[in-house]
MARDOMI-677867 format. One record per atom (N, C-alpha, C): chain; atom name; x, y, z. Coordinates in nm, 2 decimals, padded with zeros to 4 digits, always signed. Atoms other than C-alpha are relative to their C-alpha. Example, Ala and Ser with C-alpha at 12.3 -4.5 7.8 and 13.67 -1.06 7.14 Angstrom:
! residues 2
NODE  mol  atom       u       v       w
NODE    A     N  +00.09  -00.12  +00.00
NODE    A    CA  +01.23  -00.45  +00.78
NODE    A     C  +00.09  +00.12  +00.00
NODE    A     N  -00.09  -00.11  +00.00
NODE    A    CA  +01.37  -00.11  +00.71
NODE    A     C  -00.08  +00.11  +00.08
//
This chain:
! residues 183
NODE  mol  atom       u       v       w
NODE    A     N  -00.09  -00.06  -00.07
NODE    A    CA  +00.26  -01.82  +00.47
NODE    A     C  +00.09  +00.11  -00.01
NODE    A     N  -00.02  -00.18  -00.04
NODE    A    CA  +00.43  -01.53  +00.66
NODE    A     C  +00.14  +00.03  -00.03
NODE    A     N  -00.15  -00.04  -00.02
NODE    A    CA  +00.74  -01.37  +00.57
NODE    A     C  +00.05  +00.00  +00.09
NODE    A     N  -00.07  -00.03  -00.10
NODE    A    CA  +00.98  -01.33  +00.84
NODE    A     C  +00.06  +00.13  +00.01
NODE    A     N  -00.05  -00.12  -00.02
NODE    A    CA  +01.12  -01.04  +00.97
NODE    A     C  +00.11  +00.04  -00.11
NODE    A     N  -00.10  +00.01  +00.11
NODE    A    CA  +01.44  -01.15  +00.80
NODE    A     C  -00.04  +00.02  -00.13
NODE    A     N  +00.03  -00.01  +00.14
NODE    A    CA  +01.30  -01.19  +00.46
NODE    A     C  -00.05  +00.12  -00.06
NODE    A     N  +00.07  -00.10  +00.01
NODE    A    CA  +01.12  -00.88  +00.49
NODE    A     C  +00.13  +00.13  -00.04
NODE    A     N  -00.12  -00.10  +00.03
NODE    A    CA  +01.47  -00.70  +00.54
NODE    A     C  +00.09  -00.03  -00.10
NODE    A     N  -00.06  +00.00  +00.08
NODE    A    CA  +01.61  -00.85  +00.28
NODE    A     C  -00.05  +00.06  -00.16
NODE    A     N  +00.06  -00.03  +00.12
NODE    A    CA  +01.37  -00.77  +00.02
NODE    A     C  +00.00  +00.18  -00.02
NODE    A     N  -00.06  -00.17  +00.01
NODE    A    CA  +01.43  -00.39  +00.17
NODE    A     C  +00.13  +00.05  -00.03
NODE    A     N  -00.11  -00.06  +00.05
NODE    A    CA  +01.76  -00.36  +00.13
NODE    A     C  +00.04  -00.05  -00.16
NODE    A     N  +00.00  +00.00  +00.19
NODE    A    CA  +01.72  -00.52  -00.25
NODE    A     C  -00.03  +00.11  -00.06
NODE    A     N  +00.05  -00.13  +00.03
NODE    A    CA  +01.50  -00.22  -00.28
NODE    A     C  +00.12  +00.11  +00.00
NODE    A     N  -00.11  -00.07  +00.05
NODE    A    CA  +01.79  -00.03  -00.23
NODE    A     C  +00.12  +00.03  -00.10
NODE    A     N  -00.11  +00.01  +00.08
NODE    A    CA  +02.02  -00.19  -00.43
NODE    A     C  -00.07  +00.03  -00.12
NODE    A     N  +00.10  -00.07  +00.15
NODE    A    CA  +01.76  -00.12  -00.73
NODE    A     C  -00.01  +00.18  +00.01
NODE    A     N  -00.10  -00.15  +00.02
NODE    A    CA  +01.83  +00.27  -00.64
NODE    A     C  +00.07  +00.05  -00.01
NODE    A     N  -00.16  -00.01  +00.06
NODE    A    CA  +02.17  +00.23  -00.65
NODE    A     C  +00.02  +00.00  -00.09
NODE    A     N  -00.05  +00.05  +00.16
NODE    A    CA  +02.19  +00.07  -00.94
NODE    A     C  -00.06  +00.14  -00.10
NODE    A     N  +00.06  -00.14  +00.10
NODE    A    CA  +01.97  +00.37  -01.11
NODE    A     C  +00.07  +00.13  +00.02
NODE    A     N  -00.08  -00.10  -00.02
NODE    A    CA  +02.18  +00.62  -00.93
NODE    A     C  +00.12  +00.02  -00.06
NODE    A     N  -00.13  +00.02  +00.07
NODE    A    CA  +02.51  +00.48  -01.07
NODE    A     C  -00.03  -00.01  -00.14
NODE    A     N  +00.05  +00.03  +00.14
NODE    A    CA  +02.35  +00.43  -01.43
NODE    A     C  +00.04  +00.07  -00.08
NODE    A     N  -00.08  -00.15  +00.06
NODE    A    CA  +02.58  +00.57  -01.71
NODE    A     C  -00.02  -00.08  -00.13
NODE    A     N  -00.03  +00.02  +00.14
NODE    A    CA  +02.62  +00.56  -02.06
NODE    A     C  -00.16  -00.07  -00.07
NODE    A     N  +00.16  +00.08  +00.05
NODE    A    CA  +02.30  +00.37  -02.34
NODE    A     C  -00.01  -00.08  +00.11
NODE    A     N  +00.10  +00.07  -00.06
NODE    A    CA  +02.27  +00.11  -02.08
NODE    A     C  -00.09  +00.08  +00.10
NODE    A     N  +00.08  -00.04  -00.15
NODE    A    CA  +02.21  +00.34  -01.78
NODE    A     C  -00.12  +00.07  -00.03
NODE    A     N  +00.09  -00.03  -00.01
NODE    A    CA  +01.93  +00.46  -01.99
NODE    A     C  -00.14  -00.13  -00.04
NODE    A     N  +00.08  +00.10  -00.06
NODE    A    CA  +01.78  +00.11  -01.99
NODE    A     C  -00.02  -00.07  +00.12
NODE    A     N  -00.05  +00.05  -00.18
NODE    A    CA  +01.86  +00.04  -01.60
NODE    A     C  -00.12  +00.10  +00.04
NODE    A     N  +00.09  -00.07  -00.07
NODE    A    CA  +01.62  +00.37  -01.60
NODE    A     C  -00.18  -00.05  -00.03
NODE    A     N  +00.10  +00.05  +00.07
NODE    A    CA  +01.38  +00.26  -01.83
NODE    A     C  -00.09  -00.12  +00.08
NODE    A     N  +00.02  +00.11  -00.06
NODE    A    CA  +01.35  -00.09  -01.65
NODE    A     C  -00.07  +00.05  +00.16
NODE    A     N  +00.06  +00.02  -00.17
NODE    A    CA  +01.34  +00.05  -01.25
NODE    A     C  -00.15  +00.08  -00.06
NODE    A     N  +00.15  -00.09  +00.04
NODE    A    CA  +01.04  +00.32  -01.41
NODE    A     C  -00.11  -00.11  -00.05
NODE    A     N  +00.09  +00.12  +00.02
NODE    A    CA  +00.85  +00.01  -01.54
NODE    A     C  -00.03  -00.05  +00.12
NODE    A     N  +00.01  +00.09  -00.14
NODE    A    CA  +00.89  -00.22  -01.21
NODE    A     C  -00.06  +00.13  +00.09
NODE    A     N  +00.04  -00.12  -00.09
NODE    A    CA  +00.78  +00.15  -01.00
NODE    A     C  -00.12  +00.00  -00.06
NODE    A     N  +00.16  -00.04  +00.05
NODE    A    CA  +00.46  +00.16  -01.21
NODE    A     C  -00.09  -00.10  +00.09
NODE    A     N  +00.07  +00.12  -00.02
NODE    A    CA  +00.34  -00.20  -01.12
NODE    A     C  +00.01  -00.09  +00.15
NODE    A     N  -00.05  +00.14  -00.09
NODE    A    CA  +00.53  -00.39  -00.84
NODE    A     C  +00.04  +00.10  +00.09
NODE    A     N  -00.08  -00.02  -00.09
NODE    A    CA  +00.74  -00.16  -00.66
NODE    A     C  -00.06  +00.14  +00.05
NODE    A     N  +00.05  -00.13  -00.06
NODE    A    CA  +00.67  +00.14  -00.41
NODE    A     C  +00.14  +00.08  +00.02
NODE    A     N  -00.10  -00.08  -00.06
NODE    A    CA  +00.98  +00.30  -00.45
NODE    A     C  -00.01  +00.10  -00.09
NODE    A     N  +00.06  -00.16  +00.06
NODE    A    CA  +01.01  +00.71  -00.57
NODE    A     C  +00.10  +00.00  -00.14
NODE    A     N  -00.02  -00.05  +00.12
NODE    A    CA  +01.04  +00.78  -00.90
NODE    A     C  +00.10  +00.08  -00.06
NODE    A     N  -00.06  -00.10  +00.06
NODE    A    CA  +01.22  +01.09  -00.87
NODE    A     C  +00.17  -00.02  +00.00
NODE    A     N  -00.13  +00.02  +00.03
NODE    A    CA  +01.56  +00.90  -00.84
NODE    A     C  +00.11  -00.01  -00.09
NODE    A     N  -00.05  -00.02  +00.12
NODE    A    CA  +01.64  +00.85  -01.16
NODE    A     C  +00.03  +00.14  -00.07
NODE    A     N  -00.02  -00.15  +00.02
NODE    A    CA  +01.70  +01.26  -01.19
NODE    A     C  +00.15  -00.02  +00.02
NODE    A     N  -00.18  +00.02  -00.11
NODE    A    CA  +02.06  +01.16  -00.94
NODE    A     C  +00.05  -00.11  -00.13
NODE    A     N  -00.12  +00.02  +00.08
NODE    A    CA  +02.18  +00.94  -01.26
NODE    A     C  +00.08  +00.09  -00.09
NODE    A     N  -00.08  -00.08  +00.09
NODE    A    CA  +02.44  +01.10  -01.44
NODE    A     C  +00.11  -00.13  -00.11
NODE    A     N  -00.01  +00.07  +00.19
NODE    A    CA  +02.46  +00.92  -01.80
NODE    A     C  +00.16  -00.02  -00.02
NODE    A     N  -00.09  +00.02  +00.05
NODE    A    CA  +02.80  +01.01  -01.91
NODE    A     C  +00.01  -00.04  -00.14
NODE    A     N  -00.01  +00.00  +00.20
NODE    A    CA  +02.72  +01.04  -02.30
NODE    A     C  +00.05  +00.06  -00.08
NODE    A     N  -00.05  -00.06  +00.05
NODE    A    CA  +02.90  +01.28  -02.35
NODE    A     C  -00.08  +00.17  -00.15
NODE    A     N  +00.10  -00.09  +00.03
NODE    A    CA  +02.60  +01.52  -02.46
NODE    A     C  -00.03  +00.11  +00.16
NODE    A     N  +00.04  -00.11  -00.09
NODE    A    CA  +02.48  +01.85  -02.31
NODE    A     C  -00.06  -00.07  +00.16
NODE    A     N  +00.08  +00.06  -00.12
NODE    A    CA  +02.37  +01.81  -01.94
NODE    A     C  -00.17  +00.00  -00.03
NODE    A     N  +00.17  -00.01  +00.02
NODE    A    CA  +02.02  +01.92  -02.04
NODE    A     C  -00.06  -00.12  -00.08
NODE    A     N  +00.01  +00.11  +00.03
NODE    A    CA  +02.00  +01.67  -02.28
NODE    A     C  +00.00  -00.15  +00.05
NODE    A     N  -00.01  +00.15  -00.11
NODE    A    CA  +02.11  +01.37  -02.07
NODE    A     C  -00.09  +00.00  +00.04
NODE    A     N  +00.09  -00.01  -00.15
NODE    A    CA  +01.83  +01.49  -01.80
NODE    A     C  -00.09  -00.03  -00.12
NODE    A     N  +00.09  +00.03  +00.13
NODE    A    CA  +01.62  +01.53  -02.13
NODE    A     C  -00.02  -00.17  -00.04
NODE    A     N  -00.01  +00.14  +00.05
NODE    A    CA  +01.69  +01.16  -02.20
NODE    A     C  -00.02  -00.11  +00.14
NODE    A     N  +00.07  +00.04  -00.14
NODE    A    CA  +01.64  +01.04  -01.84
NODE    A     C  -00.14  +00.00  +00.00
NODE    A     N  +00.13  -00.02  -00.03
NODE    A    CA  +01.32  +01.19  -01.80
NODE    A     C  -00.08  -00.07  -00.11
NODE    A     N  +00.07  +00.09  +00.10
NODE    A    CA  +01.19  +01.04  -02.16
NODE    A     C  +00.05  -00.11  +00.04
NODE    A     N  -00.03  +00.16  -00.02
NODE    A    CA  +01.33  +00.69  -02.08
NODE    A     C  -00.11  -00.01  +00.15
NODE    A     N  +00.08  -00.01  -00.11
NODE    A    CA  +01.17  +00.73  -01.73
NODE    A     C  -00.17  -00.02  -00.05
NODE    A     N  +00.14  -00.04  +00.05
NODE    A    CA  +00.83  +00.85  -01.89
NODE    A     C  -00.05  -00.13  -00.07
NODE    A     N  +00.01  +00.09  +00.13
NODE    A    CA  +00.84  +00.57  -02.15
NODE    A     C  +00.00  -00.11  +00.11
NODE    A     N  +00.01  +00.12  -00.08
NODE    A    CA  +00.89  +00.31  -01.87
NODE    A     C  -00.13  -00.04  +00.11
NODE    A     N  +00.14  +00.03  -00.11
NODE    A    CA  +00.63  +00.40  -01.64
NODE    A     C  -00.14  -00.01  -00.08
NODE    A     N  +00.11  +00.03  +00.06
NODE    A    CA  +00.34  +00.44  -01.88
NODE    A     C  +00.01  -00.17  -00.11
NODE    A     N  -00.01  +00.18  -00.03
NODE    A    CA  +00.47  +00.07  -02.00
NODE    A     C  -00.03  -00.08  +00.09
NODE    A     N  +00.04  +00.11  -00.12
NODE    A    CA  +00.45  -00.06  -01.68
NODE    A     C  -00.13  +00.06  +00.07
NODE    A     N  +00.17  -00.10  -00.01
NODE    A    CA  +00.10  +00.14  -01.64
NODE    A     C  -00.13  -00.13  -00.04
NODE    A     N  +00.09  +00.07  +00.08
NODE    A    CA  -00.03  -00.07  -01.88
NODE    A     C  +00.00  -00.11  +00.04
NODE    A     N  +00.03  +00.11  -00.06
NODE    A    CA  +00.05  -00.39  -01.71
NODE    A     C  -00.08  +00.03  +00.14
NODE    A     N  +00.11  -00.06  -00.09
NODE    A    CA  -00.09  -00.23  -01.42
NODE    A     C  -00.12  -00.01  -00.05
NODE    A     N  +00.16  +00.00  +00.00
NODE    A    CA  -00.41  -00.18  -01.59
NODE    A     C  -00.06  -00.13  -00.04
NODE    A     N  +00.04  +00.13  +00.03
NODE    A    CA  -00.42  -00.52  -01.71
NODE    A     C  -00.07  -00.07  +00.16
NODE    A     N  +00.08  +00.08  -00.16
NODE    A    CA  -00.43  -00.66  -01.37
NODE    A     C  -00.09  +00.09  +00.10
NODE    A     N  +00.11  -00.04  -00.06
NODE    A    CA  -00.63  -00.39  -01.23
NODE    A     C  -00.13  -00.06  -00.01
NODE    A     N  +00.10  +00.01  +00.08
NODE    A    CA  -00.86  -00.48  -01.47
NODE    A     C  -00.07  -00.17  +00.07
NODE    A     N  +00.05  +00.14  -00.06
NODE    A    CA  -00.86  -00.83  -01.35
NODE    A     C  -00.04  +00.00  +00.15
NODE    A     N  +00.02  -00.01  -00.10
NODE    A    CA  -00.87  -00.74  -01.01
NODE    A     C  -00.14  +00.04  +00.07
NODE    A     N  +00.16  -00.10  +00.03
NODE    A    CA  -01.22  -00.53  -01.05
NODE    A     C  -00.07  -00.13  -00.01
NODE    A     N  +00.12  +00.03  +00.04
NODE    A    CA  -01.39  -00.80  -01.20
NODE    A     C  +00.08  -00.21  +00.05
NODE    A     N  -00.05  +00.15  -00.10
NODE    A    CA  -01.19  -01.11  -00.91
NODE    A     C  -00.08  +00.04  +00.16
NODE    A     N  +00.08  +00.06  -00.08
NODE    A    CA  -01.50  -01.15  -00.65
NODE    A     C  +00.10  +00.03  +00.11
NODE    A     N  -00.07  +00.02  -00.10
NODE    A    CA  -01.24  -01.31  -00.40
NODE    A     C  +00.09  +00.13  +00.07
NODE    A     N  -00.09  -00.12  -00.03
NODE    A    CA  -00.97  -01.01  -00.42
NODE    A     C  -00.09  +00.12  +00.07
NODE    A     N  +00.08  -00.11  -00.06
NODE    A    CA  -01.24  -00.73  -00.34
NODE    A     C  -00.06  -00.06  +00.16
NODE    A     N  +00.01  +00.06  -00.14
NODE    A    CA  -01.36  -00.95  -00.06
NODE    A     C  +00.02  -00.01  +00.07
NODE    A     N  -00.12  +00.00  -00.07
NODE    A    CA  -01.09  -00.99  +00.10
NODE    A     C  +00.02  +00.15  +00.08
NODE    A     N  -00.07  -00.17  -00.02
NODE    A    CA  -00.99  -00.56  +00.06
NODE    A     C  -00.11  +00.01  +00.08
NODE    A     N  +00.10  -00.01  -00.13
NODE    A    CA  -01.36  -00.53  +00.22
NODE    A     C  +00.01  -00.03  +00.09
NODE    A     N  -00.07  +00.05  -00.20
NODE    A    CA  -01.24  -00.72  +00.56
NODE    A     C  +00.07  +00.07  +00.03
NODE    A     N  -00.11  -00.06  +00.00
NODE    A    CA  -00.96  -00.56  +00.59
NODE    A     C  -00.07  +00.12  +00.12
NODE    A     N  +00.03  -00.12  -00.08
NODE    A    CA  -00.94  -00.32  +00.92
NODE    A     C  -00.05  +00.15  -00.06
NODE    A     N  +00.03  -00.13  +00.04
NODE    A    CA  -00.94  -00.01  +00.70
NODE    A     C  -00.08  -00.07  -00.12
NODE    A     N  +00.09  +00.03  +00.21
NODE    A    CA  -01.20  -00.02  +00.35
NODE    A     C  +00.13  +00.08  -00.09
NODE    A     N  -00.09  -00.06  +00.08
NODE    A    CA  -00.92  +00.04  +00.14
NODE    A     C  -00.09  +00.04  -00.14
NODE    A     N  +00.09  +00.01  +00.14
NODE    A    CA  -01.16  -00.06  -00.20
NODE    A     C  -00.11  +00.16  +00.04
NODE    A     N  +00.14  -00.15  +00.00
NODE    A    CA  -01.44  +00.24  -00.05
NODE    A     C  +00.10  +00.08  -00.02
NODE    A     N  -00.01  -00.13  -00.01
NODE    A    CA  -01.19  +00.50  +00.03
NODE    A     C  +00.07  +00.03  -00.11
NODE    A     N  -00.09  -00.02  +00.17
NODE    A    CA  -00.97  +00.41  -00.30
NODE    A     C  -00.10  +00.04  -00.12
NODE    A     N  +00.14  -00.03  +00.11
NODE    A    CA  -01.32  +00.42  -00.47
NODE    A     C  -00.03  +00.11  +00.00
NODE    A     N  +00.04  -00.15  +00.01
NODE    A    CA  -01.42  +00.73  -00.37
NODE    A     C  +00.08  +00.11  -00.01
NODE    A     N  -00.11  -00.09  +00.06
NODE    A    CA  -01.11  +00.94  -00.42
NODE    A     C  +00.03  -00.02  -00.16
NODE    A     N  +00.02  -00.01  +00.14
NODE    A    CA  -01.07  +00.78  -00.75
NODE    A     C  -00.11  +00.04  -00.03
NODE    A     N  +00.16  +00.02  +00.06
NODE    A    CA  -01.46  +00.80  -00.82
NODE    A     C  +00.09  +00.21  -00.08
NODE    A     N  -00.01  -00.19  +00.04
NODE    A    CA  -01.35  +01.20  -00.76
NODE    A     C  +00.06  +00.09  -00.09
NODE    A     N  -00.13  -00.01  +00.10
NODE    A    CA  -01.02  +01.24  -00.95
NODE    A     C  -00.07  -00.03  -00.12
NODE    A     N  +00.06  +00.09  +00.20
NODE    A    CA  -01.17  +01.03  -01.27
NODE    A     C  -00.13  +00.07  -00.07
NODE    A     N  +00.10  -00.10  +00.03
NODE    A    CA  -01.50  +01.23  -01.26
NODE    A     C  +00.04  +00.13  -00.07
NODE    A     N  -00.03  -00.19  +00.02
NODE    A    CA  -01.38  +01.59  -01.23
NODE    A     C  +00.12  +00.03  -00.10
NODE    A     N  -00.07  -00.03  +00.08
NODE    A    CA  -01.08  +01.53  -01.44
NODE    A     C  +00.05  -00.10  -00.09
NODE    A     N  +00.02  +00.08  +00.12
NODE    A    CA  -01.10  +01.20  -01.66
NODE    A     C  +00.13  -00.06  +00.03
NODE    A     N  -00.22  +00.03  +00.05
NODE    A    CA  -00.69  +01.10  -01.79
NODE    A     C  +00.06  +00.12  +00.05
NODE    A     N  -00.12  -00.09  -00.05
NODE    A    CA  -00.59  +01.47  -01.68
NODE    A     C  +00.00  -00.05  +00.19
NODE    A     N  -00.04  +00.02  -00.17
NODE    A    CA  -00.65  +01.33  -01.30
NODE    A     C  +00.09  -00.10  +00.03
NODE    A     N  -00.09  +00.04  -00.06
NODE    A    CA  -00.45  +01.09  -01.34
NODE    A     C  +00.14  +00.06  +00.05
NODE    A     N  -00.10  -00.03  +00.08
NODE    A    CA  -00.19  +01.26  -01.51
NODE    A     C  +00.02  +00.08  +00.15
NODE    A     N  +00.02  -00.08  -00.11
NODE    A    CA  -00.22  +01.51  -01.22
NODE    A     C  +00.06  -00.04  +00.15
NODE    A     N  -00.01  +00.12  -00.12
NODE    A    CA  -00.23  +01.27  -00.98
NODE    A     C  +00.18  -00.06  +00.04
NODE    A     N  -00.16  +00.10  +00.03
NODE    A    CA  +00.12  +01.12  -01.09
NODE    A     C  +00.11  +00.14  +00.02
NODE    A     N  -00.04  -00.13  +00.01
NODE    A    CA  +00.25  +01.51  -01.09
NODE    A     C  +00.07  +00.03  +00.16
NODE    A     N  -00.03  -00.03  -00.11
NODE    A    CA  +00.27  +01.50  -00.69
NODE    A     C  +00.14  -00.05  +00.00
NODE    A     N  -00.14  +00.05  -00.12
NODE    A    CA  +00.68  +01.44  -00.57
NODE    A     C  -00.06  -00.08  +00.11
NODE    A     N  +00.01  +00.10  -00.12
NODE    A    CA  +00.72  +01.14  -00.34
NODE    A     C  -00.12  -00.06  +00.04
NODE    A     N  +00.14  +00.09  -00.05
NODE    A    CA  +00.34  +00.98  -00.35
NODE    A     C  +00.11  -00.12  -00.08
NODE    A     N  -00.03  +00.16  +00.10
NODE    A    CA  +00.42  +00.61  -00.45
NODE    A     C  -00.09  +00.02  -00.13
NODE    A     N  +00.11  +00.02  +00.13
NODE    A    CA  +00.29  +00.60  -00.81
NODE    A     C  -00.13  -00.13  -00.04
NODE    A     N  +00.07  +00.15  +00.01
NODE    A    CA  +00.19  +00.23  -00.79
NODE    A     C  -00.13  +00.00  +00.05
NODE    A     N  +00.09  -00.02  -00.04
NODE    A    CA  -00.10  +00.33  -00.57
NODE    A     C  -00.13  +00.12  -00.08
NODE    A     N  +00.12  -00.05  +00.08
NODE    A    CA  -00.28  +00.60  -00.84
NODE    A     C  +00.01  -00.05  -00.10
NODE    A     N  +00.08  +00.06  +00.13
NODE    A    CA  -00.24  +00.41  -01.12
NODE    A     C  -00.08  -00.15  +00.04
NODE    A     N  +00.07  +00.15  -00.05
NODE    A    CA  -00.38  +00.08  -00.95
NODE    A     C  -00.13  +00.04  +00.02
NODE    A     N  +00.17  -00.03  -00.04
NODE    A    CA  -00.68  +00.30  -00.84
NODE    A     C  -00.09  +00.07  -00.13
NODE    A     N  +00.03  -00.05  +00.13
NODE    A    CA  -00.70  +00.46  -01.18
NODE    A     C  -00.05  -00.11  -00.13
NODE    A     N  +00.07  +00.06  +00.07
NODE    A    CA  -00.72  +00.13  -01.35
NODE    A     C  -00.09  -00.07  +00.02
NODE    A     N  +00.13  +00.08  -00.01
NODE    A    CA  -00.99  +00.00  -01.17
NODE    A     C  -00.13  +00.09  -00.11
NODE    A     N  +00.11  -00.12  +00.01
NODE    A    CA  -01.21  +00.30  -01.30
NODE    A     C  +00.01  -00.01  -00.21
NODE    A     N  -00.02  -00.02  +00.20
NODE    A    CA  -01.06  +00.35  -01.74
NODE    A     C  +00.00  -00.14  -00.02
NODE    A     N  +00.02  +00.13  +00.06
NODE    A    CA  -01.12  +00.12  -01.98
NODE    A     C  +00.12  +00.02  -00.13
NODE    A     N  -00.08  +00.00  +00.14
NODE    A    CA  -00.87  +00.29  -02.26
NODE    A     C  +00.15  -00.01  +00.00
NODE    A     N  -00.20  +00.00  -00.04
NODE    A    CA  -00.49  +00.17  -02.24
NODE    A     C  +00.04  +00.06  -00.10
NODE    A     N  -00.09  -00.10  +00.11
NODE    A    CA  -00.37  +00.38  -02.50
NODE    A     C  -00.02  +00.17  +00.09
NODE    A     N  +00.08  -00.08  -00.08
NODE    A    CA  -00.56  +00.66  -02.31
NODE    A     C  +00.14  +00.02  +00.19
NODE    A     N  -00.03  +00.04  -00.13
NODE    A    CA  -00.42  +00.54  -01.97
NODE    A     C  +00.14  -00.01  -00.01
NODE    A     N  -00.12  -00.01  +00.10
NODE    A    CA  -00.07  +00.48  -02.13
NODE    A     C  +00.05  +00.19  +00.04
NODE    A     N  -00.02  -00.14  +00.03
NODE    A    CA  -00.04  +00.85  -02.24
NODE    A     C  -00.03  +00.08  +00.12
NODE    A     N  -00.04  -00.08  -00.12
NODE    A    CA  -00.15  +00.99  -01.91
NODE    A     C  +00.13  +00.01  +00.11
NODE    A     N  -00.11  +00.07  -00.07
NODE    A    CA  +00.07  +00.78  -01.70
NODE    A     C  +00.15  +00.06  -00.08
NODE    A     N  -00.10  -00.05  +00.05
NODE    A    CA  +00.34  +00.91  -01.92
NODE    A     C  +00.02  +00.20  +00.01
NODE    A     N  +00.09  -00.10  -00.03
NODE    A    CA  +00.21  +01.26  -01.91
NODE    A     C  +00.07  +00.05  +00.16
NODE    A     N  -00.03  -00.01  -00.12
NODE    A    CA  +00.21  +01.21  -01.57
NODE    A     C  +00.16  +00.00  +00.07
NODE    A     N  -00.09  +00.04  -00.03
NODE    A    CA  +00.55  +01.05  -01.52
NODE    A     C  +00.11  +00.16  -00.03
NODE    A     N  -00.09  -00.09  +00.04
NODE    A    CA  +00.73  +01.33  -01.70
NODE    A     C  -00.04  +00.09  +00.08
NODE    A     N  +00.00  -00.10  -00.08
NODE    A    CA  +00.53  +01.59  -01.52
NODE    A     C  +00.05  +00.03  +00.15
NODE    A     N  -00.05  +00.04  -00.13
NODE    A    CA  +00.62  +01.49  -01.17
NODE    A     C  +00.20  +00.02  -00.02
NODE    A     N  -00.13  -00.04  -00.04
NODE    A    CA  +01.02  +01.50  -01.28
NODE    A     C  +00.00  +00.17  -00.02
NODE    A     N  -00.02  -00.18  +00.04
NODE    A    CA  +00.98  +01.87  -01.43
NODE    A     C  -00.02  +00.06  +00.12
NODE    A     N  +00.04  -00.02  -00.11
NODE    A    CA  +00.78  +01.94  -01.10
NODE    A     C  +00.11  +00.02  +00.14
NODE    A     N  -00.10  +00.03  -00.10
NODE    A    CA  +01.10  +01.81  -00.89
NODE    A     C  +00.09  +00.11  -00.03
NODE    A     N  -00.16  -00.13  +00.05
NODE    A    CA  +01.39  +01.98  -01.09
NODE    A     C  -00.10  +00.12  +00.02
NODE    A     N  +00.06  -00.17  -00.03
NODE    A    CA  +01.14  +02.30  -01.04
NODE    A     C  +00.03  +00.01  +00.10
NODE    A     N  -00.02  -00.02  -00.11
NODE    A    CA  +01.15  +02.27  -00.69
NODE    A     C  +00.10  +00.00  +00.02
NODE    A     N  -00.12  -00.01  -00.03
NODE    A    CA  +01.51  +02.22  -00.65
NODE    A     C  +00.06  +00.10  -00.05
NODE    A     N  -00.04  -00.14  +00.04
NODE    A    CA  +01.60  +02.50  -00.89
NODE    A     C  -00.06  +00.12  +00.09
NODE    A     N  +00.02  -00.08  -00.07
NODE    A    CA  +01.40  +02.71  -00.68
NODE    A     C  +00.04  +00.04  +00.13
NODE    A     N  -00.05  +00.04  -00.09
NODE    A    CA  +01.49  +02.57  -00.36
NODE    A     C  +00.18  +00.04  -00.01
NODE    A     N  -00.11  -00.02  +00.03
NODE    A    CA  +01.86  +02.62  -00.52
NODE    A     C  +00.05  +00.14  +00.02
NODE    A     N  +00.07  -00.18  +00.05
NODE    A    CA  +01.78  +03.01  -00.64
NODE    A     C  +00.06  +00.07  +00.17
NODE    A     N  -00.02  -00.08  -00.09
NODE    A    CA  +01.73  +03.10  -00.29
NODE    A     C  +00.08  -00.04  +00.16
NODE    A     N  -00.08  +00.07  -00.18
NODE    A    CA  +02.00  +02.91  -00.04
NODE    A     C  +00.11  +00.08  -00.04
//
C-alpha cells in the first residue's frame, strides 16, 4: 500500500504538532514531554532535537537549572530510545531480506552507511557515536541506527548516545551564545 500525498502531508503536519508540544511544554509534565519526544526522535522520528531548548518549563527555578533539567531529560530520553533502536538495528543486521532490499536500491545505502560508520567506529569507537550526535541539525536517527548495526554493548551505546545528545545541546547553546554576543 503506497501512502498518498494527503496522508504524507497529514503525518508531516502531526510532526509539527509534536514540535509545538515540546516548545510549549511547561511544568513537571513538560519534562516528561521532552523525555518522550527525545525518546521518539532517537529511533523513529526524523525531527530536530534542538527544539527542546525552546521549552519554557516555568518550574520556579533559576533559568540555568531549568535548562539543565531540559538537557538531562532530553539526553535520558534519547539514550533510552537508542536502546530500542539498537535492538531494532541488531535485528535488521541479521535480516537478510531487509539488507537485500536496501542493497538493490538506486543508492547503495547499506554500503555507504557501512563505510562511513565503520570509519567512525574504527577510529573512535563509542566516542565516534557521541561525536556524530554532537552535530547540531543532523538527524540523530541515522547515526544511531548506523552504529547499532556495528556495536554490541547496550550500556556503552546508551551512554554514548546520552553524552552525544547532551553535547549536541551544549554545542547548540554555545553557538547561540556566540551569535548573540556578536550581534
